[in-house]
PyMOL Python script that loads the backbone (N, CA, C, O; Angstrom):
from pymol import cmd

cmd.read_pdbstr("""\
ATOM      1  N   MET A   1      -4.322  38.066   0.960  1.00  0.00           N
ATOM      2  CA  MET A   1      -5.337  37.549   0.238  1.00  0.00           C
ATOM      3  C   MET A   1      -5.769  36.180   1.600  1.00  0.00           C
ATOM      4  O   MET A   1      -5.102  35.351   2.221  1.00  0.00           O
ATOM      5  N   GLN A   2      -6.777  36.453   1.570  1.00  0.00           N
ATOM      6  CA  GLN A   2      -8.247  35.913   2.645  1.00  0.00           C
ATOM      7  C   GLN A   2      -8.655  34.809   1.590  1.00  0.00           C
ATOM      8  O   GLN A   2      -8.867  35.057   0.403  1.00  0.00           O
ATOM      9  N   ALA A   3      -8.769  33.094   2.390  1.00  0.00           N
ATOM     10  CA  ALA A   3      -9.318  32.205   2.347  1.00  0.00           C
ATOM     11  C   ALA A   3     -10.406  32.145   2.770  1.00  0.00           C
ATOM     12  O   ALA A   3     -10.883  32.988   3.530  1.00  0.00           O
ATOM     13  N   TYR A   4     -11.227  30.737   2.190  1.00  0.00           N
ATOM     14  CA  TYR A   4     -12.356  30.760   2.748  1.00  0.00           C
ATOM     15  C   TYR A   4     -12.876  29.283   1.664  1.00  0.00           C
ATOM     16  O   TYR A   4     -13.192  29.090   0.490  1.00  0.00           O
ATOM     17  N   ARG A   5     -12.740  28.631   2.708  1.00  0.00           N
ATOM     18  CA  ARG A   5     -13.595  27.055   2.543  1.00  0.00           C
ATOM     19  C   ARG A   5     -15.050  27.151   2.406  1.00  0.00           C
ATOM     20  O   ARG A   5     -15.736  27.966   3.024  1.00  0.00           O
ATOM     21  N   MET A   6     -15.626  26.032   1.328  1.00  0.00           N
ATOM     22  CA  MET A   6     -16.509  25.678   0.985  1.00  0.00           C
ATOM     23  C   MET A   6     -16.652  24.291   0.483  1.00  0.00           C
ATOM     24  O   MET A   6     -15.772  23.946  -0.306  1.00  0.00           O
ATOM     25  N   GLU A   7     -17.502  23.481   0.747  1.00  0.00           N
ATOM     26  CA  GLU A   7     -17.836  22.650   0.352  1.00  0.00           C
ATOM     27  C   GLU A   7     -19.909  23.000  -0.354  1.00  0.00           C
ATOM     28  O   GLU A   7     -20.949  23.434   0.141  1.00  0.00           O
ATOM     29  N   THR A   8     -19.513  22.538  -1.521  1.00  0.00           N
ATOM     30  CA  THR A   8     -20.985  22.163  -2.454  1.00  0.00           C
ATOM     31  C   THR A   8     -21.193  21.097  -2.636  1.00  0.00           C
ATOM     32  O   THR A   8     -20.853  20.190  -1.877  1.00  0.00           O
ATOM     33  N   ILE A   9     -21.993  20.925  -4.017  1.00  0.00           N
ATOM     34  CA  ILE A   9     -21.775  19.981  -4.848  1.00  0.00           C
ATOM     35  C   ILE A   9     -22.489  20.269  -6.444  1.00  0.00           C
ATOM     36  O   ILE A   9     -23.719  20.312  -6.459  1.00  0.00           O
ATOM     37  N   VAL A  10     -22.039  20.390  -7.257  1.00  0.00           N
ATOM     38  CA  VAL A  10     -22.242  20.993  -9.002  1.00  0.00           C
ATOM     39  C   VAL A  10     -23.505  20.795  -9.264  1.00  0.00           C
ATOM     40  O   VAL A  10     -23.587  19.568  -9.313  1.00  0.00           O
ATOM     41  N   GLN A  11     -24.512  21.216  -9.457  1.00  0.00           N
ATOM     42  CA  GLN A  11     -25.614  20.529 -10.104  1.00  0.00           C
ATOM     43  C   GLN A  11     -25.689  20.373 -11.397  1.00  0.00           C
ATOM     44  O   GLN A  11     -24.831  20.753 -12.194  1.00  0.00           O
ATOM     45  N   PRO A  12     -27.017  19.640 -11.750  1.00  0.00           N
ATOM     46  CA  PRO A  12     -26.634  19.689 -13.427  1.00  0.00           C
ATOM     47  C   PRO A  12     -26.492  20.555 -14.439  1.00  0.00           C
ATOM     48  O   PRO A  12     -26.843  21.719 -14.245  1.00  0.00           O
ATOM     49  N   GLY A  13     -26.017  20.214 -15.560  1.00  0.00           N
ATOM     50  CA  GLY A  13     -25.637  21.503 -16.354  1.00  0.00           C
ATOM     51  C   GLY A  13     -24.345  21.982 -15.778  1.00  0.00           C
ATOM     52  O   GLY A  13     -23.772  23.027 -16.088  1.00  0.00           O
ATOM     53  N   GLY A  14     -24.033  21.277 -15.081  1.00  0.00           N
ATOM     54  CA  GLY A  14     -22.477  21.929 -14.436  1.00  0.00           C
ATOM     55  C   GLY A  14     -22.444  23.320 -13.267  1.00  0.00           C
ATOM     56  O   GLY A  14     -21.429  23.867 -12.838  1.00  0.00           O
ATOM     57  N   VAL A  15     -23.796  23.639 -12.955  1.00  0.00           N
ATOM     58  CA  VAL A  15     -23.926  25.050 -12.078  1.00  0.00           C
ATOM     59  C   VAL A  15     -23.387  24.749 -10.672  1.00  0.00           C
ATOM     60  O   VAL A  15     -23.793  23.867  -9.915  1.00  0.00           O
ATOM     61  N   LEU A  16     -22.542  25.508 -10.485  1.00  0.00           N
ATOM     62  CA  LEU A  16     -22.352  25.218  -9.101  1.00  0.00           C
ATOM     63  C   LEU A  16     -22.948  26.646  -8.705  1.00  0.00           C
ATOM     64  O   LEU A  16     -23.202  27.309  -9.711  1.00  0.00           O
ATOM     65  N   THR A  17     -23.189  27.186  -7.700  1.00  0.00           N
ATOM     66  CA  THR A  17     -23.674  28.270  -6.911  1.00  0.00           C
ATOM     67  C   THR A  17     -23.467  28.281  -5.649  1.00  0.00           C
ATOM     68  O   THR A  17     -24.088  27.387  -5.075  1.00  0.00           O
ATOM     69  N   LEU A  18     -22.667  29.118  -4.793  1.00  0.00           N
ATOM     70  CA  LEU A  18     -22.107  29.529  -3.270  1.00  0.00           C
ATOM     71  C   LEU A  18     -23.017  30.836  -3.375  1.00  0.00           C
ATOM     72  O   LEU A  18     -23.469  31.677  -4.151  1.00  0.00           O
ATOM     73  N   GLN A  19     -22.952  30.292  -1.666  1.00  0.00           N
ATOM     74  CA  GLN A  19     -24.690  31.724  -1.003  1.00  0.00           C
ATOM     75  C   GLN A  19     -23.728  31.462   0.215  1.00  0.00           C
ATOM     76  O   GLN A  19     -22.946  30.539   0.447  1.00  0.00           O
ATOM     77  N   TYR A  20     -24.162  32.949   1.124  1.00  0.00           N
ATOM     78  CA  TYR A  20     -23.957  32.952   2.419  1.00  0.00           C
ATOM     79  C   TYR A  20     -22.120  33.069   2.263  1.00  0.00           C
ATOM     80  O   TYR A  20     -21.396  32.301   2.895  1.00  0.00           O
ATOM     81  N   LEU A  21     -21.605  34.057   1.405  1.00  0.00           N
ATOM     82  CA  LEU A  21     -20.330  34.481   1.470  1.00  0.00           C
ATOM     83  C   LEU A  21     -20.225  35.316   2.252  1.00  0.00           C
ATOM     84  O   LEU A  21     -21.181  36.037   2.538  1.00  0.00           O
ATOM     85  N   PRO A  22     -18.388  35.509   3.104  1.00  0.00           N
ATOM     86  CA  PRO A  22     -18.485  36.175   4.337  1.00  0.00           C
ATOM     87  C   PRO A  22     -17.661  37.070   3.665  1.00  0.00           C
ATOM     88  O   PRO A  22     -16.532  37.230   4.128  1.00  0.00           O
ATOM     89  N   LEU A  23     -18.159  38.014   2.143  1.00  0.00           N
ATOM     90  CA  LEU A  23     -17.565  39.054   2.014  1.00  0.00           C
ATOM     91  C   LEU A  23     -18.583  40.004   1.092  1.00  0.00           C
ATOM     92  O   LEU A  23     -19.567  39.646   0.444  1.00  0.00           O
ATOM     93  N   PRO A  24     -17.940  41.505   1.273  1.00  0.00           N
ATOM     94  CA  PRO A  24     -19.444  42.408   0.658  1.00  0.00           C
ATOM     95  C   PRO A  24     -19.269  42.062  -1.110  1.00  0.00           C
ATOM     96  O   PRO A  24     -18.527  41.395  -1.832  1.00  0.00           O
ATOM     97  N   GLU A  25     -20.288  42.847  -1.231  1.00  0.00           N
ATOM     98  CA  GLU A  25     -20.947  43.087  -2.269  1.00  0.00           C
ATOM     99  C   GLU A  25     -19.436  43.546  -3.034  1.00  0.00           C
ATOM    100  O   GLU A  25     -18.282  43.756  -2.664  1.00  0.00           O
ATOM    101  N   GLY A  26     -20.151  43.558  -4.235  1.00  0.00           N
ATOM    102  CA  GLY A  26     -19.001  44.245  -5.197  1.00  0.00           C
ATOM    103  C   GLY A  26     -17.316  44.069  -5.031  1.00  0.00           C
ATOM    104  O   GLY A  26     -16.553  44.652  -5.802  1.00  0.00           O
ATOM    105  N   GLU A  27     -16.872  43.270  -4.025  1.00  0.00           N
ATOM    106  CA  GLU A  27     -16.286  41.911  -4.080  1.00  0.00           C
ATOM    107  C   GLU A  27     -15.299  41.451  -5.080  1.00  0.00           C
ATOM    108  O   GLU A  27     -15.682  40.425  -5.643  1.00  0.00           O
ATOM    109  N   LYS A  28     -14.246  41.848  -5.446  1.00  0.00           N
ATOM    110  CA  LYS A  28     -13.420  41.449  -6.482  1.00  0.00           C
ATOM    111  C   LYS A  28     -12.744  39.910  -5.625  1.00  0.00           C
ATOM    112  O   LYS A  28     -12.024  40.002  -4.631  1.00  0.00           O
ATOM    113  N   VAL A  29     -13.138  38.614  -6.228  1.00  0.00           N
ATOM    114  CA  VAL A  29     -12.639  37.492  -5.830  1.00  0.00           C
ATOM    115  C   VAL A  29     -11.805  36.359  -6.776  1.00  0.00           C
ATOM    116  O   VAL A  29     -11.864  36.561  -7.989  1.00  0.00           O
ATOM    117  N   GLU A  30     -11.298  35.588  -6.472  1.00  0.00           N
ATOM    118  CA  GLU A  30     -10.598  34.315  -7.407  1.00  0.00           C
ATOM    119  C   GLU A  30     -10.700  32.973  -7.306  1.00  0.00           C
ATOM    120  O   GLU A  30     -10.253  32.415  -6.304  1.00  0.00           O
ATOM    121  N   VAL A  31     -11.351  32.196  -8.408  1.00  0.00           N
ATOM    122  CA  VAL A  31     -12.322  31.007  -7.105  1.00  0.00           C
ATOM    123  C   VAL A  31     -11.237  29.930  -8.217  1.00  0.00           C
ATOM    124  O   VAL A  31     -10.724  30.149  -9.314  1.00  0.00           O
ATOM    125  N   ILE A  32     -11.228  28.651  -7.229  1.00  0.00           N
ATOM    126  CA  ILE A  32     -10.363  27.942  -8.035  1.00  0.00           C
ATOM    127  C   ILE A  32     -11.105  26.800  -7.527  1.00  0.00           C
ATOM    128  O   ILE A  32     -11.826  26.873  -6.532  1.00  0.00           O
ATOM    129  N   ILE A  33     -10.881  25.464  -8.393  1.00  0.00           N
ATOM    130  CA  ILE A  33     -11.597  24.269  -7.544  1.00  0.00           C
ATOM    131  C   ILE A  33     -11.263  22.758  -7.875  1.00  0.00           C
ATOM    132  O   ILE A  33     -11.170  22.135  -8.933  1.00  0.00           O
ATOM    133  N   LEU A  34     -11.110  22.400  -6.453  1.00  0.00           N
ATOM    134  CA  LEU A  34     -10.425  21.267  -6.028  1.00  0.00           C
ATOM    135  C   LEU A  34     -11.256  20.204  -5.581  1.00  0.00           C
ATOM    136  O   LEU A  34     -11.842  20.130  -4.500  1.00  0.00           O
ATOM    137  N   VAL A  35     -11.248  19.305  -6.613  1.00  0.00           N
ATOM    138  CA  VAL A  35     -12.379  18.039  -6.949  1.00  0.00           C
ATOM    139  C   VAL A  35     -11.915  17.240  -5.405  1.00  0.00           C
ATOM    140  O   VAL A  35     -10.729  17.284  -5.078  1.00  0.00           O
ATOM    141  N   GLN A  36     -12.701  16.686  -4.714  1.00  0.00           N
ATOM    142  CA  GLN A  36     -12.414  15.760  -3.400  1.00  0.00           C
ATOM    143  C   GLN A  36     -12.634  14.086  -4.546  1.00  0.00           C
ATOM    144  O   GLN A  36     -13.071  13.818  -5.665  1.00  0.00           O
ATOM    145  N   GLN A  37     -11.995  13.334  -3.344  1.00  0.00           N
ATOM    146  CA  GLN A  37     -11.741  12.287  -4.129  1.00  0.00           C
ATOM    147  C   GLN A  37     -12.208  11.362  -3.561  1.00  0.00           C
ATOM    148  O   GLN A  37     -12.036  11.144  -2.362  1.00  0.00           O
ATOM    149  N   PRO A  38     -12.880  10.663  -4.331  1.00  0.00           N
ATOM    150  CA  PRO A  38     -14.431   9.363  -3.842  1.00  0.00           C
ATOM    151  C   PRO A  38     -13.755   8.552  -2.437  1.00  0.00           C
ATOM    152  O   PRO A  38     -12.572   8.217  -2.487  1.00  0.00           O
ATOM    153  N   ASP A  39     -14.389   8.329  -1.482  1.00  0.00           N
ATOM    154  CA  ASP A  39     -14.494   7.514  -0.040  1.00  0.00           C
ATOM    155  C   ASP A  39     -13.435   6.227  -0.740  1.00  0.00           C
ATOM    156  O   ASP A  39     -12.273   6.060  -0.370  1.00  0.00           O
ATOM    157  N   PHE A  40     -13.910   5.654  -1.477  1.00  0.00           N
ATOM    158  CA  PHE A  40     -12.437   4.597  -1.763  1.00  0.00           C
ATOM    159  C   PHE A  40     -11.047   4.897  -1.814  1.00  0.00           C
ATOM    160  O   PHE A  40     -10.145   4.114  -1.515  1.00  0.00           O
ATOM    161  N   GLU A  41     -10.938   5.889  -2.147  1.00  0.00           N
ATOM    162  CA  GLU A  41      -9.747   6.061  -2.761  1.00  0.00           C
ATOM    163  C   GLU A  41      -8.682   6.553  -1.333  1.00  0.00           C
ATOM    164  O   GLU A  41      -7.463   6.438  -1.211  1.00  0.00           O
ATOM    165  N   LYS A  42      -9.714   7.125  -0.380  1.00  0.00           N
ATOM    166  CA  LYS A  42      -9.431   8.203   0.951  1.00  0.00           C
ATOM    167  C   LYS A  42      -9.312   6.060   1.660  1.00  0.00           C
ATOM    168  O   LYS A  42      -8.948   5.893   2.824  1.00  0.00           O
ATOM    169  N   SER A  43      -9.571   5.108   0.996  1.00  0.00           N
ATOM    170  CA  SER A  43      -9.439   4.039   2.412  1.00  0.00           C
ATOM    171  C   SER A  43      -8.138   3.658   2.846  1.00  0.00           C
ATOM    172  O   SER A  43      -7.344   4.547   2.538  1.00  0.00           O
ATOM    173  N   ASP A  44      -7.515   2.584   3.508  1.00  0.00           N
ATOM    174  CA  ASP A  44      -6.178   2.581   3.224  1.00  0.00           C
ATOM    175  C   ASP A  44      -6.118   1.587   2.644  1.00  0.00           C
ATOM    176  O   ASP A  44      -6.769   0.543   2.599  1.00  0.00           O
ATOM    177  N   LYS A  45      -4.789   2.214   1.928  1.00  0.00           N
ATOM    178  CA  LYS A  45      -4.246   1.654   0.305  1.00  0.00           C
ATOM    179  C   LYS A  45      -2.902   0.355   0.884  1.00  0.00           C
ATOM    180  O   LYS A  45      -2.076  -0.139   0.116  1.00  0.00           O
ATOM    181  N   TYR A  46      -2.969   0.154   1.841  1.00  0.00           N
ATOM    182  CA  TYR A  46      -2.246  -1.125   1.987  1.00  0.00           C
ATOM    183  C   TYR A  46      -2.685  -1.727   3.542  1.00  0.00           C
ATOM    184  O   TYR A  46      -2.167  -1.567   4.647  1.00  0.00           O
ATOM    185  N   PRO A  47      -4.068  -2.608   3.019  1.00  0.00           N
ATOM    186  CA  PRO A  47      -5.010  -3.289   4.165  1.00  0.00           C
ATOM    187  C   PRO A  47      -4.207  -4.581   5.238  1.00  0.00           C
ATOM    188  O   PRO A  47      -4.395  -5.169   6.303  1.00  0.00           O
ATOM    189  N   LEU A  48      -3.103  -4.494   3.961  1.00  0.00           N
ATOM    190  CA  LEU A  48      -2.486  -6.220   4.638  1.00  0.00           C
ATOM    191  C   LEU A  48      -1.091  -5.713   5.141  1.00  0.00           C
ATOM    192  O   LEU A  48      -0.250  -6.599   5.290  1.00  0.00           O
ATOM    193  N   ARG A  49      -0.766  -4.615   5.384  1.00  0.00           N
ATOM    194  CA  ARG A  49       0.098  -4.178   6.260  1.00  0.00           C
ATOM    195  C   ARG A  49       0.128  -4.451   7.690  1.00  0.00           C
ATOM    196  O   ARG A  49      -0.831  -4.015   8.327  1.00  0.00           O
ATOM    197  N   GLY A  50       1.078  -5.115   8.355  1.00  0.00           N
ATOM    198  CA  GLY A  50       1.337  -5.273   9.167  1.00  0.00           C
ATOM    199  C   GLY A  50       0.416  -7.353  10.099  1.00  0.00           C
ATOM    200  O   GLY A  50       0.253  -7.834  11.220  1.00  0.00           O
ATOM    201  N   MET A  51       0.173  -7.715   8.762  1.00  0.00           N
ATOM    202  CA  MET A  51      -0.576  -9.033   8.698  1.00  0.00           C
ATOM    203  C   MET A  51       0.029  -9.979   8.867  1.00  0.00           C
ATOM    204  O   MET A  51       1.054  -9.847   8.197  1.00  0.00           O
ATOM    205  N   PRO A  52       0.040 -10.974   9.410  1.00  0.00           N
ATOM    206  CA  PRO A  52       1.661 -12.173   8.905  1.00  0.00           C
ATOM    207  C   PRO A  52       1.589 -12.669   7.573  1.00  0.00           C
ATOM    208  O   PRO A  52       0.814 -12.584   6.621  1.00  0.00           O
ATOM    209  N   VAL A  53       2.508 -13.134   7.803  1.00  0.00           N
ATOM    210  CA  VAL A  53       2.998 -13.674   6.186  1.00  0.00           C
ATOM    211  C   VAL A  53       3.115 -15.417   6.053  1.00  0.00           C
ATOM    212  O   VAL A  53       4.161 -16.052   6.192  1.00  0.00           O
ATOM    213  N   VAL A  54       1.783 -15.985   5.752  1.00  0.00           N
ATOM    214  CA  VAL A  54       2.340 -17.591   6.172  1.00  0.00           C
ATOM    215  C   VAL A  54       2.532 -18.097   4.999  1.00  0.00           C
ATOM    216  O   VAL A  54       1.699 -18.001   4.097  1.00  0.00           O
ATOM    217  N   TYR A  55       3.938 -18.842   4.857  1.00  0.00           N
ATOM    218  CA  TYR A  55       4.038 -19.829   3.745  1.00  0.00           C
ATOM    219  C   TYR A  55       3.700 -21.377   3.838  1.00  0.00           C
ATOM    220  O   TYR A  55       4.126 -22.123   4.720  1.00  0.00           O
ATOM    221  N   HIS A  56       2.868 -21.741   2.792  1.00  0.00           N
ATOM    222  CA  HIS A  56       2.596 -22.788   2.776  1.00  0.00           C
ATOM    223  C   HIS A  56       3.431 -23.814   2.051  1.00  0.00           C
ATOM    224  O   HIS A  56       3.859 -23.498   0.940  1.00  0.00           O
ATOM    225  N   ASP A  57       3.703 -24.953   2.522  1.00  0.00           N
ATOM    226  CA  ASP A  57       5.181 -25.462   1.499  1.00  0.00           C
ATOM    227  C   ASP A  57       5.502 -24.814   0.578  1.00  0.00           C
ATOM    228  O   ASP A  57       5.290 -24.901  -0.631  1.00  0.00           O
ATOM    229  N   PRO A  58       6.067 -24.103   1.229  1.00  0.00           N
ATOM    230  CA  PRO A  58       7.263 -23.055   0.201  1.00  0.00           C
ATOM    231  C   PRO A  58       8.571 -23.676  -0.675  1.00  0.00           C
ATOM    232  O   PRO A  58       9.074 -23.070  -1.620  1.00  0.00           O
ATOM    233  N   PHE A  59       9.028 -24.995  -0.191  1.00  0.00           N
ATOM    234  CA  PHE A  59       9.770 -25.780  -0.832  1.00  0.00           C
ATOM    235  C   PHE A  59       9.352 -26.795  -2.558  1.00  0.00           C
ATOM    236  O   PHE A  59      10.027 -27.210  -3.501  1.00  0.00           O
ATOM    237  N   GLU A  60       7.872 -26.811  -2.173  1.00  0.00           N
ATOM    238  CA  GLU A  60       7.825 -28.052  -3.636  1.00  0.00           C
ATOM    239  C   GLU A  60       7.638 -26.399  -4.219  1.00  0.00           C
ATOM    240  O   GLU A  60       7.694 -25.200  -3.945  1.00  0.00           O
ATOM    241  N   PRO A  61       7.293 -27.739  -5.540  1.00  0.00           N
ATOM    242  CA  PRO A  61       7.618 -26.772  -7.139  1.00  0.00           C
ATOM    243  C   PRO A  61       6.080 -25.595  -7.226  1.00  0.00           C
ATOM    244  O   PRO A  61       5.262 -25.789  -6.327  1.00  0.00           O
ATOM    245  N   ALA A  62       5.775 -24.580  -8.145  1.00  0.00           N
ATOM    246  CA  ALA A  62       4.744 -24.921  -8.117  1.00  0.00           C
ATOM    247  C   ALA A  62       3.964 -25.101  -8.928  1.00  0.00           C
ATOM    248  O   ALA A  62       2.802 -24.702  -8.851  1.00  0.00           O
ATOM    249  N   VAL A  63       4.599 -25.948 -10.181  1.00  0.00           N
ATOM    250  CA  VAL A  63       4.175 -26.209 -11.391  1.00  0.00           C
ATOM    251  C   VAL A  63       4.353 -27.786 -10.922  1.00  0.00           C
ATOM    252  O   VAL A  63       4.919 -27.701  -9.833  1.00  0.00           O
ATOM    253  N   PRO A  64       4.152 -29.107 -11.207  1.00  0.00           N
ATOM    254  CA  PRO A  64       3.886 -30.710 -10.838  1.00  0.00           C
ATOM    255  C   PRO A  64       4.789 -30.682 -12.205  1.00  0.00           C
ATOM    256  O   PRO A  64       4.619 -30.108 -13.281  1.00  0.00           O
ATOM    257  N   GLU A  65       6.178 -31.845 -11.537  1.00  0.00           N
ATOM    258  CA  GLU A  65       7.281 -32.126 -12.705  1.00  0.00           C
ATOM    259  C   GLU A  65       7.273 -32.383 -13.623  1.00  0.00           C
ATOM    260  O   GLU A  65       8.147 -31.986 -14.392  1.00  0.00           O
ATOM    261  N   THR A  66       5.722 -33.626 -14.222  1.00  0.00           N
ATOM    262  CA  THR A  66       4.788 -33.985 -15.057  1.00  0.00           C
ATOM    263  C   THR A  66       4.816 -32.947 -16.222  1.00  0.00           C
ATOM    264  O   THR A  66       4.917 -33.220 -17.418  1.00  0.00           O
ATOM    265  N   ASP A  67       4.693 -31.535 -15.586  1.00  0.00           N
ATOM    266  CA  ASP A  67       4.249 -30.553 -16.812  1.00  0.00           C
ATOM    267  C   ASP A  67       5.466 -29.573 -16.955  1.00  0.00           C
ATOM    268  O   ASP A  67       5.343 -28.421 -17.373  1.00  0.00           O
ATOM    269  N   TRP A  68       6.660 -30.143 -16.567  1.00  0.00           N
ATOM    270  CA  TRP A  68       7.655 -28.866 -17.364  1.00  0.00           C
ATOM    271  C   TRP A  68       8.674 -29.633 -18.485  1.00  0.00           C
ATOM    272  O   TRP A  68       9.083 -30.778 -18.292  1.00  0.00           O
ATOM    273  N   GLU A  69       8.999 -28.888 -19.605  1.00  0.00           N
ATOM    274  CA  GLU A  69       8.891 -29.602 -20.725  1.00  0.00           C
ATOM    275  C   GLU A  69      10.275 -30.265 -20.599  1.00  0.00           C
ATOM    276  O   GLU A  69      10.601 -31.322 -21.138  1.00  0.00           O
ATOM    277  N   VAL A  70      10.789 -29.744 -20.068  1.00  0.00           N
ATOM    278  CA  VAL A  70      12.614 -30.331 -19.679  1.00  0.00           C
ATOM    279  C   VAL A  70      13.006 -31.653 -19.280  1.00  0.00           C
ATOM    280  O   VAL A  70      14.115 -32.149 -19.085  1.00  0.00           O
ATOM    281  N   TYR A  71      11.570 -32.214 -19.186  1.00  0.00           N
ATOM    282  CA  TYR A  71      11.808 -33.584 -18.973  1.00  0.00           C
ATOM    283  C   TYR A  71      10.742 -34.436 -19.304  1.00  0.00           C
ATOM    284  O   TYR A  71      10.270 -35.409 -18.715  1.00  0.00           O
ATOM    285  N   LYS A  72      10.491 -33.952 -20.226  1.00  0.00           N
ATOM    286  CA  LYS A  72       9.624 -34.585 -21.299  1.00  0.00           C
ATOM    287  C   LYS A  72      10.571 -35.180 -22.995  1.00  0.00           C
ATOM    288  O   LYS A  72       9.932 -35.702 -23.909  1.00  0.00           O
TER     289      LYS A  72
END
""", "prot")
cmd.dss("prot")
cmd.show_as("cartoon", "prot")
cmd.util.cbc("prot")
cmd.orient("prot")
């Protein structure tokens, strides 16, 4: 089975038109539709990969001691 790739846009009403196919008239074909992902999903999934990690006051408590219920 020979495969041909064509890209087109679905028209209103779900109409899909393929023109200028390199096939003789009356040829039996099977059509498989693959939906392309939007461009924003094709972008880098990990934009911070390779960036330096900086810790500001890593040993300072995340919550002030006065807010801890244990000390009340």
